[in-house]
Biopython code that builds the backbone (N, CA, C, O; Angstrom):
import numpy as np
from Bio.PDB.StructureBuilder import StructureBuilder

atoms = [
    (1, "MET", "N", (192.546, 26.145, 171.129)),
    (1, "MET", "CA", (190.927, 26.316, 171.411)),
    (1, "MET", "C", (191.158, 26.845, 173.171)),
    (1, "MET", "O", (190.179, 27.392, 173.678)),
    (2, "LYS", "N", (192.302, 26.692, 173.964)),
    (2, "LYS", "CA", (192.422, 26.826, 175.590)),
    (2, "LYS", "C", (192.835, 28.793, 175.433)),
    (2, "LYS", "O", (192.513, 29.675, 176.228)),
    (3, "ASN", "N", (193.536, 28.916, 174.271)),
    (3, "ASN", "CA", (193.854, 30.146, 174.308)),
    (3, "ASN", "C", (192.514, 31.085, 173.966)),
    (3, "ASN", "O", (192.512, 32.258, 174.339)),
    (4, "LYS", "N", (191.443, 30.560, 173.288)),
    (4, "LYS", "CA", (190.432, 31.267, 173.118)),
    (4, "LYS", "C", (189.579, 31.310, 174.206)),
    (4, "LYS", "O", (188.819, 32.260, 174.392)),
    (5, "HIS", "N", (189.659, 30.231, 175.027)),
    (5, "HIS", "CA", (188.626, 29.957, 176.546)),
    (5, "HIS", "C", (189.162, 31.197, 177.430)),
    (5, "HIS", "O", (188.463, 31.957, 178.101)),
    (6, "PHE", "N", (190.628, 31.227, 177.271)),
    (6, "PHE", "CA", (191.143, 32.123, 178.430)),
    (6, "PHE", "C", (190.775, 33.669, 178.322)),
    (6, "PHE", "O", (190.539, 34.403, 179.282)),
    (7, "LEU", "N", (190.767, 34.119, 176.634)),
    (7, "LEU", "CA", (190.740, 35.287, 176.389)),
    (7, "LEU", "C", (189.203, 35.737, 176.787)),
    (7, "LEU", "O", (188.937, 36.772, 177.398)),
    (8, "VAL", "N", (188.176, 34.699, 176.293)),
    (8, "VAL", "CA", (187.199, 34.722, 176.395)),
    (8, "VAL", "C", (186.645, 35.124, 178.355)),
    (8, "VAL", "O", (185.703, 35.857, 178.657)),
    (9, "LEU", "N", (187.421, 34.503, 179.194)),
    (9, "LEU", "CA", (187.383, 34.230, 180.688)),
    (9, "LEU", "C", (187.818, 35.504, 181.210)),
    (9, "LEU", "O", (187.197, 35.999, 182.150)),
    (10, "LEU", "N", (189.405, 36.433, 180.408)),
    (10, "LEU", "CA", (189.994, 37.200, 180.566)),
    (10, "LEU", "C", (188.834, 38.316, 180.421)),
    (10, "LEU", "O", (188.484, 39.077, 181.322)),
    (11, "PHE", "N", (188.304, 38.265, 179.109)),
    (11, "PHE", "CA", (187.608, 39.774, 178.881)),
    (11, "PHE", "C", (186.311, 39.657, 179.557)),
    (11, "PHE", "O", (185.912, 40.686, 180.102)),
    (12, "SER", "N", (185.428, 38.406, 179.647)),
    (12, "SER", "CA", (184.663, 38.693, 180.922)),
    (12, "SER", "C", (185.043, 39.288, 182.025)),
    (12, "SER", "O", (184.275, 40.142, 182.467)),
    (13, "MET", "N", (186.283, 39.016, 182.750)),
    (13, "MET", "CA", (186.409, 39.476, 184.134)),
    (13, "MET", "C", (186.597, 40.724, 183.928)),
    (13, "MET", "O", (186.074, 41.414, 184.803)),
    (14, "MET", "N", (187.214, 41.387, 183.004)),
    (14, "MET", "CA", (187.548, 42.583, 182.706)),
    (14, "MET", "C", (186.198, 43.647, 182.625)),
    (14, "MET", "O", (186.275, 44.799, 183.052)),
    (15, "VAL", "N", (185.101, 43.146, 182.085)),
    (15, "VAL", "CA", (183.546, 43.681, 181.698)),
    (15, "VAL", "C", (183.433, 43.626, 182.930)),
    (15, "VAL", "O", (183.204, 44.723, 183.439)),
    (16, "PHE", "N", (183.516, 42.599, 183.768)),
    (16, "PHE", "CA", (182.636, 42.406, 185.076)),
    (16, "PHE", "C", (183.129, 43.508, 185.834)),
    (16, "PHE", "O", (182.341, 44.381, 186.199)),
    (17, "GLY", "N", (184.442, 43.572, 186.133)),
    (17, "GLY", "CA", (185.164, 44.160, 187.113)),
    (17, "GLY", "C", (185.038, 45.826, 186.817)),
    (17, "GLY", "O", (185.121, 46.700, 187.681)),
    (18, "LEU", "N", (184.849, 46.001, 185.592)),
    (18, "LEU", "CA", (184.408, 47.616, 185.084)),
    (18, "LEU", "C", (183.267, 48.262, 185.767)),
    (18, "LEU", "O", (183.188, 49.303, 186.420)),
    (19, "ASN", "N", (182.210, 47.154, 185.362)),
    (19, "ASN", "CA", (180.603, 47.372, 186.133)),
    (19, "ASN", "C", (180.702, 47.374, 187.402)),
    (19, "ASN", "O", (179.643, 47.792, 187.870)),
    (20, "ALA", "N", (181.578, 47.069, 188.343)),
    (20, "ALA", "CA", (181.347, 47.017, 189.687)),
    (20, "ALA", "C", (181.844, 48.270, 189.991)),
    (20, "ALA", "O", (181.149, 49.131, 190.530)),
    (21, "ASN", "N", (183.080, 48.442, 189.661)),
    (21, "ASN", "CA", (183.382, 49.992, 189.609)),
    (21, "ASN", "C", (182.452, 51.281, 189.303)),
    (21, "ASN", "O", (182.380, 52.339, 189.928)),
    (22, "SER", "N", (181.866, 50.919, 188.314)),
    (22, "SER", "CA", (180.928, 52.182, 187.624)),
    (22, "SER", "C", (179.421, 51.723, 188.515)),
    (22, "SER", "O", (178.395, 52.336, 188.223)),
    (23, "GLU", "N", (179.379, 50.838, 189.386)),
    (23, "GLU", "CA", (178.186, 50.785, 189.763)),
    (23, "GLU", "C", (177.925, 51.643, 191.083)),
    (23, "GLU", "O", (176.770, 51.821, 191.470)),
    (24, "ASN", "N", (178.729, 52.032, 191.587)),
    (24, "ASN", "CA", (178.443, 53.172, 193.052)),
    (24, "ASN", "C", (179.327, 54.168, 192.589)),
    (24, "ASN", "O", (180.482, 53.838, 192.855)),
    (25, "GLN", "N", (179.265, 55.142, 192.065)),
    (25, "GLN", "CA", (180.171, 56.478, 191.686)),
    (25, "GLN", "C", (179.535, 57.342, 192.848)),
    (25, "GLN", "O", (178.389, 57.593, 193.222)),
    (26, "ILE", "N", (181.115, 57.756, 193.334)),
    (26, "ILE", "CA", (180.632, 58.671, 194.401)),
    (26, "ILE", "C", (180.667, 60.534, 193.286)),
    (26, "ILE", "O", (181.514, 61.022, 192.538)),
    (27, "LEU", "N", (179.296, 61.007, 193.756)),
    (27, "LEU", "CA", (179.000, 62.301, 193.307)),
    (27, "LEU", "C", (179.823, 63.403, 193.246)),
    (27, "LEU", "O", (180.482, 64.003, 192.396)),
    (28, "SER", "N", (179.467, 63.505, 194.926)),
    (28, "SER", "CA", (180.285, 64.731, 195.525)),
    (28, "SER", "C", (180.454, 64.219, 197.070)),
    (28, "SER", "O", (180.017, 63.267, 197.717)),
    (29, "GLN", "N", (181.387, 65.436, 197.359)),
    (29, "GLN", "CA", (181.928, 64.891, 199.134)),
    (29, "GLN", "C", (181.943, 66.220, 199.773)),
    (29, "GLN", "O", (182.458, 67.242, 199.319)),
    (30, "GLU", "N", (181.282, 66.065, 200.938)),
    (30, "GLU", "CA", (181.371, 67.362, 201.924)),
    (30, "GLU", "C", (181.880, 66.947, 203.232)),
    (30, "GLU", "O", (181.275, 66.049, 203.817)),
    (31, "LYS", "N", (182.862, 67.455, 203.743)),
    (31, "LYS", "CA", (182.788, 67.540, 205.041)),
    (31, "LYS", "C", (183.072, 68.635, 206.045)),
    (31, "LYS", "O", (183.658, 69.673, 205.737)),
    (32, "LYS", "N", (182.634, 68.360, 207.247)),
    (32, "LYS", "CA", (182.157, 69.073, 208.028)),
    (32, "LYS", "C", (182.537, 69.297, 209.693)),
    (32, "LYS", "O", (182.214, 68.231, 210.218)),
    (33, "THR", "N", (183.061, 70.184, 210.713)),
    (33, "THR", "CA", (183.732, 69.468, 211.825)),
    (33, "THR", "C", (182.691, 70.477, 212.441)),
    (33, "THR", "O", (182.209, 71.568, 212.134)),
    (34, "VAL", "N", (182.551, 69.249, 213.819)),
    (34, "VAL", "CA", (181.760, 70.093, 215.005)),
    (34, "VAL", "C", (182.354, 69.248, 216.185)),
    (34, "VAL", "O", (182.840, 68.124, 216.312)),
    (35, "THR", "N", (182.033, 70.524, 217.134)),
    (35, "THR", "CA", (182.694, 70.247, 218.804)),
    (35, "THR", "C", (181.474, 70.239, 219.525)),
    (35, "THR", "O", (180.556, 70.960, 219.133)),
    (36, "THR", "N", (181.327, 69.463, 220.607)),
    (36, "THR", "CA", (180.624, 69.395, 221.292)),
    (36, "THR", "C", (180.889, 68.435, 222.353)),
    (36, "THR", "O", (181.815, 67.647, 222.160)),
    (37, "VAL", "N", (180.063, 68.347, 223.725)),
    (37, "VAL", "CA", (180.220, 67.691, 224.794)),
    (37, "VAL", "C", (179.328, 66.512, 224.907)),
    (37, "VAL", "O", (178.137, 66.608, 224.610)),
    (38, "ALA", "N", (179.797, 65.526, 225.280)),
    (38, "ALA", "CA", (179.315, 64.174, 225.154)),
    (38, "ALA", "C", (179.319, 63.190, 226.584)),
    (38, "ALA", "O", (180.052, 63.420, 227.546)),
    (39, "ILE", "N", (178.418, 62.145, 226.509)),
    (39, "ILE", "CA", (179.100, 61.118, 227.751)),
    (39, "ILE", "C", (179.338, 59.864, 226.900)),
    (39, "ILE", "O", (178.600, 59.497, 225.985)),
    (40, "PHE", "N", (180.194, 59.394, 227.216)),
    (40, "PHE", "CA", (180.543, 58.082, 226.389)),
    (40, "PHE", "C", (179.455, 57.092, 227.131)),
    (40, "PHE", "O", (179.070, 57.218, 228.294)),
    (41, "ASP", "N", (179.105, 56.220, 226.327)),
    (41, "ASP", "CA", (178.284, 55.168, 226.157)),
    (41, "ASP", "C", (178.583, 53.627, 225.935)),
    (41, "ASP", "O", (177.752, 52.721, 225.992)),
    (42, "GLY", "N", (179.784, 53.526, 225.700)),
    (42, "GLY", "CA", (180.261, 52.284, 225.272)),
    (42, "GLY", "C", (180.838, 52.135, 223.801)),
    (42, "GLY", "O", (180.648, 52.918, 222.870)),
    (43, "TYR", "N", (181.462, 51.158, 223.789)),
    (43, "TYR", "CA", (181.587, 50.515, 222.474)),
    (43, "TYR", "C", (180.928, 49.028, 221.880)),
    (43, "TYR", "O", (180.746, 48.043, 222.596)),
    (44, "ASP", "N", (180.693, 49.081, 220.783)),
    (44, "ASP", "CA", (180.426, 47.869, 219.949)),
    (44, "ASP", "C", (180.361, 47.275, 218.798)),
    (44, "ASP", "O", (179.480, 47.692, 218.047)),
    (45, "GLU", "N", (181.031, 46.419, 218.421)),
    (45, "GLU", "CA", (182.019, 46.373, 217.212)),
    (45, "GLU", "C", (180.827, 46.823, 215.877)),
    (45, "GLU", "O", (181.151, 47.531, 214.924)),
    (46, "ASP", "N", (179.587, 46.304, 216.053)),
    (46, "ASP", "CA", (178.816, 46.815, 214.765)),
    (46, "ASP", "C", (178.033, 47.833, 214.669)),
    (46, "ASP", "O", (177.446, 48.057, 213.610)),
    (47, "GLU", "N", (177.885, 48.640, 215.776)),
    (47, "GLU", "CA", (177.700, 50.077, 215.889)),
    (47, "GLU", "C", (178.717, 51.144, 216.037)),
    (47, "GLU", "O", (178.548, 52.284, 215.605)),
    (48, "GLY", "N", (179.929, 50.686, 216.749)),
    (48, "GLY", "CA", (180.962, 51.829, 216.583)),
    (48, "GLY", "C", (180.826, 52.325, 218.501)),
    (48, "GLY", "O", (180.446, 51.745, 219.518)),
    (49, "TYR", "N", (181.273, 53.426, 218.236)),
    (49, "TYR", "CA", (181.332, 54.137, 219.270)),
    (49, "TYR", "C", (180.192, 55.110, 219.709)),
    (49, "TYR", "O", (179.675, 56.039, 219.089)),
    (50, "ALA", "N", (179.921, 54.561, 221.119)),
    (50, "ALA", "CA", (177.971, 55.596, 221.173)),
    (50, "ALA", "C", (178.881, 56.540, 222.319)),
    (50, "ALA", "O", (179.929, 56.392, 222.949)),
    (51, "PHE", "N", (177.732, 57.677, 222.173)),
    (51, "PHE", "CA", (178.015, 59.048, 223.271)),
    (51, "PHE", "C", (176.489, 59.416, 223.121)),
    (51, "PHE", "O", (175.677, 59.404, 222.196)),
    (52, "LEU", "N", (176.474, 59.751, 224.474)),
    (52, "LEU", "CA", (174.909, 60.523, 224.806)),
    (52, "LEU", "C", (175.182, 61.979, 224.593)),
    (52, "LEU", "O", (176.155, 62.454, 225.179)),
    (53, "VAL", "N", (174.321, 62.885, 223.696)),
    (53, "VAL", "CA", (174.011, 64.396, 223.355)),
    (53, "VAL", "C", (173.305, 64.520, 223.576)),
    (53, "VAL", "O", (172.331, 63.821, 223.296)),
    (54, "LYS", "N", (173.334, 66.155, 224.668)),
    (54, "LYS", "CA", (171.985, 66.589, 224.450)),
    (54, "LYS", "C", (171.010, 66.893, 223.159)),
    (54, "LYS", "O", (171.329, 67.450, 222.109)),
    (55, "GLY", "N", (169.967, 66.464, 223.470)),
    (55, "GLY", "CA", (169.092, 66.455, 222.246)),
    (55, "GLY", "C", (168.246, 67.801, 222.258)),
    (55, "GLY", "O", (168.260, 68.575, 223.215)),
    (56, "GLU", "N", (167.447, 68.017, 221.003)),
    (56, "GLU", "CA", (166.530, 69.202, 221.210)),
    (56, "GLU", "C", (165.523, 68.970, 222.000)),
    (56, "GLU", "O", (164.628, 69.812, 221.930)),
    (57, "ASP", "N", (165.358, 68.053, 222.778)),
    (57, "ASP", "CA", (164.316, 67.636, 224.083)),
    (57, "ASP", "C", (165.297, 67.772, 225.286)),
    (57, "ASP", "O", (166.500, 68.030, 225.329)),
    (58, "GLU", "N", (164.648, 67.588, 225.958)),
    (58, "GLU", "CA", (165.592, 67.278, 227.760)),
    (58, "GLU", "C", (165.740, 65.755, 227.466)),
    (58, "GLU", "O", (165.587, 65.235, 228.572)),
    (59, "TYR", "N", (165.874, 65.147, 226.902)),
    (59, "TYR", "CA", (166.337, 63.810, 226.409)),
    (59, "TYR", "C", (167.622, 63.550, 226.029)),
    (59, "TYR", "O", (167.922, 64.434, 225.227)),
    (60, "ASP", "N", (168.765, 62.617, 226.221)),
    (60, "ASP", "CA", (169.897, 62.437, 225.374)),
    (60, "ASP", "C", (169.861, 61.921, 224.375)),
    (60, "ASP", "O", (169.240, 60.859, 224.419)),
    (61, "ASP", "N", (170.207, 62.149, 223.544)),
    (61, "ASP", "CA", (170.416, 61.333, 222.133)),
    (61, "ASP", "C", (171.701, 60.551, 221.907)),
    (61, "ASP", "O", (172.767, 61.052, 222.267)),
    (62, "VAL", "N", (171.664, 59.310, 221.312)),
    (62, "VAL", "CA", (172.648, 58.784, 221.352)),
    (62, "VAL", "C", (173.302, 58.747, 219.845)),
    (62, "VAL", "O", (172.561, 58.412, 218.920)),
    (63, "MET", "N", (174.710, 59.093, 219.567)),
    (63, "MET", "CA", (175.190, 59.502, 218.387)),
    (63, "MET", "C", (176.131, 58.259, 218.292)),
    (63, "MET", "O", (176.595, 57.754, 219.315)),
    (64, "TYR", "N", (176.413, 57.759, 217.003)),
    (64, "TYR", "CA", (177.462, 56.545, 216.726)),
    (64, "TYR", "C", (178.263, 57.018, 215.911)),
    (64, "TYR", "O", (177.818, 57.540, 214.889)),
    (65, "PHE", "N", (179.786, 56.956, 216.171)),
    (65, "PHE", "CA", (180.539, 57.016, 215.375)),
    (65, "PHE", "C", (181.590, 55.998, 214.923)),
    (65, "PHE", "O", (182.447, 55.321, 215.492)),
    (66, "SER", "N", (181.221, 56.148, 213.816)),
    (66, "SER", "CA", (182.303, 54.571, 213.247)),
    (66, "SER", "C", (183.613, 54.122, 213.168)),
    (66, "SER", "O", (184.035, 52.966, 213.130)),
    (67, "ASP", "N", (184.385, 55.507, 213.143)),
    (67, "ASP", "CA", (185.757, 55.731, 213.039)),
    (67, "ASP", "C", (186.330, 56.482, 213.901)),
    (67, "ASP", "O", (185.596, 57.470, 213.935)),
    (68, "VAL", "N", (187.170, 56.649, 214.618)),
    (68, "VAL", "CA", (187.722, 57.108, 215.486)),
    (68, "VAL", "C", (189.712, 57.104, 214.858)),
    (68, "VAL", "O", (190.263, 56.059, 214.512)),
    (69, "THR", "N", (190.394, 58.421, 214.859)),
    (69, "THR", "CA", (191.850, 58.723, 214.516)),
    (69, "THR", "C", (192.557, 57.820, 215.444)),
    (69, "THR", "O", (192.135, 57.361, 216.505)),
    (70, "PRO", "N", (193.788, 57.624, 214.832)),
    (70, "PRO", "CA", (194.404, 57.002, 215.725)),
    (70, "PRO", "C", (194.964, 57.450, 216.966)),
    (70, "PRO", "O", (195.126, 56.815, 218.008)),
    (71, "GLU", "N", (195.316, 59.007, 216.611)),
    (71, "GLU", "CA", (195.826, 59.689, 217.695)),
    (71, "GLU", "C", (194.933, 60.264, 218.785)),
    (71, "GLU", "O", (195.348, 60.983, 219.694)),
    (72, "VAL", "N", (193.350, 59.788, 218.569)),
    (72, "VAL", "CA", (192.368, 60.057, 219.457)),
    (72, "VAL", "C", (192.406, 58.693, 220.499)),
    (72, "VAL", "O", (192.423, 58.568, 221.724)),
    (73, "LEU", "N", (192.409, 57.747, 219.352)),
    (73, "LEU", "CA", (192.849, 55.706, 220.647)),
    (73, "LEU", "C", (194.135, 55.991, 221.256)),
    (73, "LEU", "O", (194.142, 55.360, 222.313)),
    (74, "LYS", "N", (195.005, 56.494, 221.150)),
    (74, "LYS", "CA", (196.117, 57.117, 221.661)),
    (74, "LYS", "C", (196.127, 57.577, 223.253)),
    (74, "LYS", "O", (196.664, 57.296, 224.325)),
    (75, "THR", "N", (195.039, 58.594, 222.589)),
    (75, "THR", "CA", (194.985, 59.665, 223.943)),
    (75, "THR", "C", (193.499, 58.884, 225.160)),
    (75, "THR", "O", (193.529, 58.952, 226.389)),
    (76, "VAL", "N", (192.513, 58.304, 224.431)),
    (76, "VAL", "CA", (191.796, 57.503, 225.288)),
    (76, "VAL", "C", (191.330, 56.140, 224.937)),
    (76, "VAL", "O", (190.871, 55.973, 223.807)),
    (77, "ASN", "N", (191.390, 55.159, 225.756)),
    (77, "ASN", "CA", (191.047, 53.763, 225.358)),
    (77, "ASN", "C", (189.649, 53.750, 225.177)),
    (77, "ASN", "O", (189.047, 53.610, 226.242)),
    (78, "LEU", "N", (188.971, 53.845, 224.228)),
    (78, "LEU", "CA", (187.421, 54.113, 223.926)),
    (78, "LEU", "C", (186.914, 52.821, 224.149)),
    (78, "LEU", "O", (185.728, 52.856, 224.474)),
    (79, "LYS", "N", (187.461, 51.546, 224.080)),
    (79, "LYS", "CA", (187.174, 50.372, 223.850)),
    (79, "LYS", "C", (186.560, 49.749, 225.455)),
    (79, "LYS", "O", (185.601, 48.993, 225.613)),
    (80, "SER", "N", (187.474, 50.358, 226.546)),
    (80, "SER", "CA", (187.479, 50.131, 227.992)),
    (80, "SER", "C", (186.266, 50.583, 228.461)),
    (80, "SER", "O", (185.829, 51.723, 228.300)),
    (81, "GLU", "N", (185.585, 49.439, 229.196)),
    (81, "GLU", "CA", (184.449, 49.586, 229.861)),
    (81, "GLU", "C", (184.210, 50.762, 231.165)),
    (81, "GLU", "O", (183.166, 51.224, 231.625)),
    (82, "ASP", "N", (185.540, 50.990, 231.496)),
    (82, "ASP", "CA", (185.839, 52.062, 232.585)),
    (82, "ASP", "C", (185.470, 53.385, 232.363)),
    (82, "ASP", "O", (185.092, 54.219, 233.186)),
    (83, "LYS", "N", (185.646, 53.501, 230.965)),
    (83, "LYS", "CA", (185.498, 55.269, 230.300)),
    (83, "LYS", "C", (183.970, 55.515, 230.308)),
    (83, "LYS", "O", (183.489, 56.639, 230.162)),
    (84, "ILE", "N", (183.078, 54.143, 230.526)),
    (84, "ILE", "CA", (181.656, 54.717, 230.336)),
    (84, "ILE", "C", (181.133, 55.672, 231.383)),
    (84, "ILE", "O", (181.619, 55.704, 232.514)),
    (85, "GLY", "N", (180.028, 56.538, 230.953)),
    (85, "GLY", "CA", (180.051, 57.452, 231.671)),
    (85, "GLY", "C", (180.726, 58.582, 232.118)),
    (85, "GLY", "O", (180.280, 59.285, 233.025)),
    (86, "GLU", "N", (181.732, 58.794, 231.563)),
    (86, "GLU", "CA", (182.703, 59.863, 231.641)),
    (86, "GLU", "C", (182.106, 61.084, 230.356)),
    (86, "GLU", "O", (181.612, 60.878, 229.248)),
    (87, "ARG", "N", (182.370, 62.183, 230.981)),
    (87, "ARG", "CA", (182.398, 63.537, 229.977)),
    (87, "ARG", "C", (183.368, 63.846, 229.326)),
    (87, "ARG", "O", (184.459, 64.029, 229.866)),
    (88, "PHE", "N", (183.136, 63.993, 227.784)),
    (88, "PHE", "CA", (184.403, 64.424, 226.895)),
    (88, "PHE", "C", (183.747, 65.502, 226.193)),
    (88, "PHE", "O", (182.534, 65.673, 226.071)),
    (89, "GLU", "N", (185.010, 66.446, 225.598)),
    (89, "GLU", "CA", (184.674, 67.240, 224.587)),
    (89, "GLU", "C", (185.178, 66.513, 223.234)),
    (89, "GLU", "O", (186.353, 66.149, 223.169)),
    (90, "ILE", "N", (184.378, 66.320, 222.258)),
    (90, "ILE", "CA", (184.418, 65.934, 221.075)),
    (90, "ILE", "C", (184.611, 66.513, 220.177)),
    (90, "ILE", "O", (183.778, 67.370, 219.883)),
    (91, "THR", "N", (185.748, 66.334, 219.347)),
    (91, "THR", "CA", (185.455, 67.144, 217.829)),
    (91, "THR", "C", (185.370, 65.766, 216.678)),
    (91, "THR", "O", (186.126, 64.815, 216.480)),
    (92, "TYR", "N", (184.290, 66.122, 216.168)),
    (92, "TYR", "CA", (184.438, 65.034, 214.871)),
    (92, "TYR", "C", (183.898, 65.420, 213.588)),
    (92, "TYR", "O", (183.087, 66.346, 213.607)),
    (93, "GLU", "N", (184.124, 65.009, 212.723)),
    (93, "GLU", "CA", (184.078, 65.119, 211.148)),
    (93, "GLU", "C", (182.865, 64.118, 210.637)),
    (93, "GLU", "O", (182.727, 62.894, 210.635)),
    (94, "ILE", "N", (181.939, 65.390, 210.143)),
    (94, "ILE", "CA", (180.906, 64.674, 209.172)),
    (94, "ILE", "C", (181.300, 64.498, 207.931)),
    (94, "ILE", "O", (181.488, 65.503, 207.245)),
    (95, "GLU", "N", (181.500, 63.260, 207.402)),
    (95, "GLU", "CA", (181.728, 63.319, 205.796)),
    (95, "GLU", "C", (180.466, 63.114, 204.922)),
    (95, "GLU", "O", (179.842, 62.061, 205.049)),
    (96, "GLU", "N", (180.121, 63.898, 204.190)),
    (96, "GLU", "CA", (178.725, 63.501, 203.302)),
    (96, "GLU", "C", (178.759, 63.103, 202.261)),
    (96, "GLU", "O", (179.141, 64.041, 201.561)),
    (97, "PHE", "N", (178.569, 62.126, 201.575)),
    (97, "PHE", "CA", (178.497, 62.227, 200.180)),
    (97, "PHE", "C", (177.731, 61.113, 199.739)),
    (97, "PHE", "O", (177.325, 60.163, 200.408)),
    (98, "GLU", "N", (177.567, 61.381, 198.367)),
    (98, "GLU", "CA", (176.542, 61.201, 197.487)),
    (98, "GLU", "C", (177.078, 59.800, 196.465)),
    (98, "GLU", "O", (178.075, 59.777, 195.743)),
    (99, "GLU", "N", (176.228, 58.869, 196.647)),
    (99, "GLU", "CA", (176.659, 57.636, 195.556)),
    (99, "GLU", "C", (175.463, 57.325, 194.458)),
    (99, "GLU", "O", (174.307, 57.256, 194.875)),
    (100, "GLU", "N", (175.694, 57.171, 193.304)),
    (100, "GLU", "CA", (175.048, 56.784, 192.460)),
    (100, "GLU", "C", (174.722, 55.361, 192.331)),
    (100, "GLU", "O", (175.712, 54.696, 192.025)),
    (101, "ASP", "N", (173.578, 54.648, 192.478)),
    (101, "ASP", "CA", (173.680, 53.121, 192.299)),
    (101, "ASP", "C", (173.788, 52.931, 190.270)),
    (101, "ASP", "O", (173.885, 53.721, 189.331)),
    (102, "GLU", "N", (173.704, 51.544, 190.413)),
    (102, "GLU", "CA", (173.750, 51.149, 188.712)),
    (102, "GLU", "C", (172.319, 51.457, 188.145)),
    (102, "GLU", "O", (172.127, 51.152, 186.968)),
    (103, "TYR", "N", (171.293, 52.030, 188.859)),
    (103, "TYR", "CA", (169.764, 52.376, 188.404)),
    (103, "TYR", "C", (169.745, 53.926, 188.035)),
    (103, "TYR", "O", (168.802, 54.523, 187.516)),
    (104, "GLY", "N", (171.195, 54.550, 188.474)),
    (104, "GLY", "CA", (170.845, 56.051, 188.447)),
    (104, "GLY", "C", (170.233, 56.892, 189.603)),
    (104, "GLY", "O", (170.164, 58.120, 189.554)),
    (105, "TYR", "N", (169.661, 55.911, 190.965)),
    (105, "TYR", "CA", (169.519, 56.740, 191.910)),
    (105, "TYR", "C", (170.700, 57.145, 192.784)),
    (105, "TYR", "O", (171.760, 56.526, 192.876)),
    (106, "THR", "N", (170.425, 58.078, 193.303)),
    (106, "THR", "CA", (171.077, 58.989, 194.421)),
    (106, "THR", "C", (171.004, 58.808, 195.582)),
    (106, "THR", "O", (169.846, 58.880, 195.992)),
    (107, "GLU", "N", (172.144, 58.483, 196.728)),
    (107, "GLU", "CA", (171.899, 58.136, 197.823)),
    (107, "GLU", "C", (172.934, 59.047, 198.570)),
    (107, "GLU", "O", (174.100, 59.011, 198.178)),
    (108, "VAL", "N", (172.611, 59.810, 199.552)),
    (108, "VAL", "CA", (173.372, 60.523, 200.683)),
    (108, "VAL", "C", (173.953, 59.632, 202.010)),
    (108, "VAL", "O", (173.303, 58.953, 202.805)),
    (109, "TYR", "N", (174.943, 59.804, 201.974)),
    (109, "TYR", "CA", (175.438, 59.097, 203.208)),
    (109, "TYR", "C", (176.415, 60.031, 203.901)),
    (109, "TYR", "O", (177.014, 61.004, 203.442)),
    (110, "GLU", "N", (176.431, 59.432, 205.272)),
    (110, "GLU", "CA", (177.040, 60.307, 206.521)),
    (110, "GLU", "C", (177.840, 59.271, 206.958)),
    (110, "GLU", "O", (177.563, 58.073, 206.890)),
    (111, "LYS", "N", (179.151, 59.925, 207.550)),
    (111, "LYS", "CA", (180.087, 59.060, 208.241)),
    (111, "LYS", "C", (180.711, 60.205, 208.878)),
    (111, "LYS", "O", (181.003, 61.247, 208.291)),
    (112, "TYR", "N", (180.952, 59.898, 210.435)),
    (112, "TYR", "CA", (181.069, 60.215, 211.757)),
    (112, "TYR", "C", (182.434, 59.703, 212.050)),
    (112, "TYR", "O", (182.599, 58.484, 211.997)),
    (113, "THR", "N", (183.440, 60.482, 212.356)),
    (113, "THR", "CA", (184.746, 60.327, 212.884)),
    (113, "THR", "C", (185.272, 60.935, 213.653)),
    (113, "THR", "O", (185.741, 61.980, 213.199)),
    (114, "ILE", "N", (185.474, 60.717, 214.968)),
    (114, "ILE", "CA", (186.096, 61.237, 215.998)),
    (114, "ILE", "C", (187.643, 61.607, 215.584)),
    (114, "ILE", "O", (188.476, 60.807, 215.158)),
    (115, "ILE", "N", (187.868, 63.340, 215.866)),
    (115, "ILE", "CA", (189.401, 63.433, 215.191)),
    (115, "ILE", "C", (190.050, 64.211, 216.569)),
    (115, "ILE", "O", (191.203, 64.567, 216.812)),
    (116, "LYS", "N", (188.988, 64.297, 217.235)),
    (116, "LYS", "CA", (189.518, 64.865, 218.417)),
    (116, "LYS", "C", (189.000, 64.889, 219.871)),
    (116, "LYS", "O", (187.904, 65.430, 220.017)),
    (117, "ILE", "N", (189.775, 64.253, 221.279)),
    (117, "ILE", "CA", (188.639, 63.778, 222.421)),
    (117, "ILE", "C", (189.846, 64.782, 223.460)),
    (117, "ILE", "O", (191.017, 65.093, 223.245)),
    (118, "LYS", "N", (188.874, 65.081, 224.666)),
    (118, "LYS", "CA", (189.180, 65.903, 225.759)),
    (118, "LYS", "C", (188.376, 65.552, 226.975)),
    (118, "LYS", "O", (187.180, 65.832, 227.048)),
    (119, "LYS", "N", (189.102, 64.874, 228.033)),
    (119, "LYS", "CA", (188.177, 64.565, 229.042)),
    (119, "LYS", "C", (187.929, 65.773, 229.842)),
    (119, "LYS", "O", (188.817, 66.590, 230.088)),
    (120, "ILE", "N", (186.486, 65.900, 230.323)),
    (120, "ILE", "CA", (186.244, 66.877, 230.927)),
    (120, "ILE", "C", (186.041, 66.952, 232.541)),
    (120, "ILE", "O", (185.790, 68.029, 233.082)),
]
sb = StructureBuilder()
sb.init_structure("model")
sb.init_model(0)
sb.init_chain("A")
sb.init_seg("    ")
for serial, (resi, resn, name, xyz) in enumerate(atoms, 1):
    if name == "N":
        sb.init_residue(resn, " ", resi, " ")
    sb.init_atom(name, np.array(xyz, "f"), 0.0, 1.0, " ", f" {name:<3s}", serial, name[0])
structure = sb.get_structure()
């Protein structure tokens, strides 16, 4: 009897695991690289690394970068408040991907990663 319960439990875990993996399927992935001049505006654990960039109008827009490569972090300590207000030339990668949820709806997401930085 214990073996039967164990097999049912094992089978249930496999089915739930497969459903969890198939819930969000990545349909496509696209990467684009951009270089711009920006002013460092600080770091926040929830938002990431904030930079002020020139927007379409005269006001600065804030861009948040969720990731920074280890090479960039070796070059500049972006968690330091001493760097706030400094201008940098940053090269970042925009990774755009589509995911399909369990209901068949497709969502498009973007992830911004700084891959190169140079103080101006």
